[in-house]
C-alpha positions as CSV (number, residue, x, y, z in Angstrom):
1,M,5.1,-10.0,12.6
2,I,8.2,-11.5,11.0
3,R,11.3,-11.4,13.1
4,V,14.4,-10.1,11.3
5,D,17.7,-10.1,13.1
6,A,20.0,-9.2,10.2
7,L,19.6,-7.5,6.8
8,W,21.8,-8.3,3.9
9,L,22.0,-6.5,0.5
10,A,23.2,-8.1,-2.7
11,T,24.8,-5.7,-5.2
12,E,24.2,-7.7,-8.3
13,P,20.8,-7.1,-9.9
14,L,18.1,-9.7,-9.8
15,D,15.5,-10.3,-12.5
16,M,12.2,-9.1,-10.9
17,R,10.3,-11.9,-12.6
18,A,12.1,-14.3,-10.2
19,G,9.9,-16.1,-7.9
20,T,10.6,-17.6,-4.4
21,E,12.6,-20.5,-5.6
22,T,14.8,-18.5,-7.9
23,A,15.4,-15.8,-5.3
24,L,16.2,-18.5,-2.7
25,A,18.7,-20.1,-5.1
26,R,20.3,-16.6,-5.6
27,V,20.5,-16.2,-1.8
28,V,22.3,-19.5,-1.4
29,L,24.6,-18.7,-4.3
30,V,25.6,-15.2,-3.1
31,F,25.4,-15.5,0.7
32,G,26.2,-19.3,1.1
33,A,22.9,-20.1,2.9
34,A,19.6,-18.7,3.8
35,R,19.8,-18.2,7.6
36,P,16.8,-18.1,9.9
37,H,15.6,-14.6,10.8
38,H,17.7,-13.0,8.1
39,A,16.4,-10.8,5.2
40,Y,18.1,-10.6,1.9
41,L,17.6,-7.6,-0.4
42,F,17.9,-7.5,-4.2
43,A,17.2,-4.8,-6.8
44,N,16.7,-4.9,-10.5
45,R,19.2,-3.4,-13.0
46,R,17.5,0.1,-13.0
47,A,17.2,0.0,-9.2
48,N,13.6,1.1,-9.2
49,R,12.3,-2.2,-7.9
50,M,13.4,-4.3,-4.9
51,K,12.7,-7.8,-3.6
52,V,13.2,-9.0,-0.1
53,L,13.5,-12.6,0.8
54,V,13.1,-13.5,4.5
55,H,13.7,-16.9,6.1
56,D,11.5,-17.0,9.2
57,G,12.8,-20.3,10.6
58,I,10.1,-22.4,9.0
59,G,9.8,-21.1,5.5
60,V,10.5,-18.2,3.3
61,W,8.7,-14.9,2.5
62,L,9.2,-12.9,-0.7
63,A,8.1,-9.3,-0.8
64,A,8.5,-6.7,-3.6
65,R,8.6,-2.9,-3.6
66,R,8.5,-0.5,-6.5
67,L,9.2,3.2,-6.5
68,N,6.8,5.3,-8.6
69,S,9.6,7.8,-9.3
70,G,13.3,7.8,-8.7
71,K,15.6,5.0,-7.8
72,F,16.8,3.1,-4.7
73,V,20.3,4.1,-3.7
74,W,22.0,0.8,-4.6
75,P,25.8,0.2,-4.5
76,R,27.3,-1.1,-7.7
77,D,31.1,-0.9,-7.3
78,T,31.5,-2.6,-3.9
79,A,31.7,-6.1,-2.7
80,S,28.9,-8.4,-3.8
81,T,27.1,-8.1,-0.4
82,A,26.7,-5.6,2.4
83,S,25.1,-5.7,5.9
84,L,22.5,-3.1,6.8
85,T,21.3,-1.7,10.1
86,R,17.6,-1.2,10.6
87,A,17.9,2.6,10.2
88,Q,19.8,2.1,6.9
89,F,17.1,-0.3,5.7
90,D,14.3,2.2,6.6
91,A,16.2,4.9,4.6
92,L,16.8,2.5,1.6
93,V,13.2,1.5,1.1
94,L,12.3,5.2,1.0
95,G,14.9,5.9,-1.6
96,L,17.1,7.9,0.7
97,P,21.0,7.8,0.8
98,W,21.3,5.1,3.4
99,Q,25.1,4.9,3.1
100,R,25.4,8.4,4.7
101,L,23.5,7.5,7.9
102,A,25.5,8.0,11.0
103,D,24.7,7.1,14.6
104,G,21.3,8.4,15.6
105,G,19.9,8.4,12.0
106,V,21.6,11.6,11.1
107,I,22.6,12.0,7.4
108,T,26.1,13.2,7.1
109,V,27.9,14.7,4.2
110,V,30.4,12.4,2.5
């Protein structure tokens, strides 16, 4: 199991053809550094694909996820990065409105 202590989301789209080196370069550019046990999330322009780069303290892992229908709820008009909780991440990868999660995983009306 890969340990992840913090989840970070980049709002600018990433070309999904990007490999490990390109995604790592984007992490360093956007977040300043790739920190051990942190995961960095990127989506494509249409927000139907996501890549996650995780630094495990020794090397990096790059994973991809694609939704067969619908889109990931991805912020576009906010700061260039955002921090996520585990519950928000779980909702995000399912395509749910993760920004509306309150304490206890309850979705609230905004």
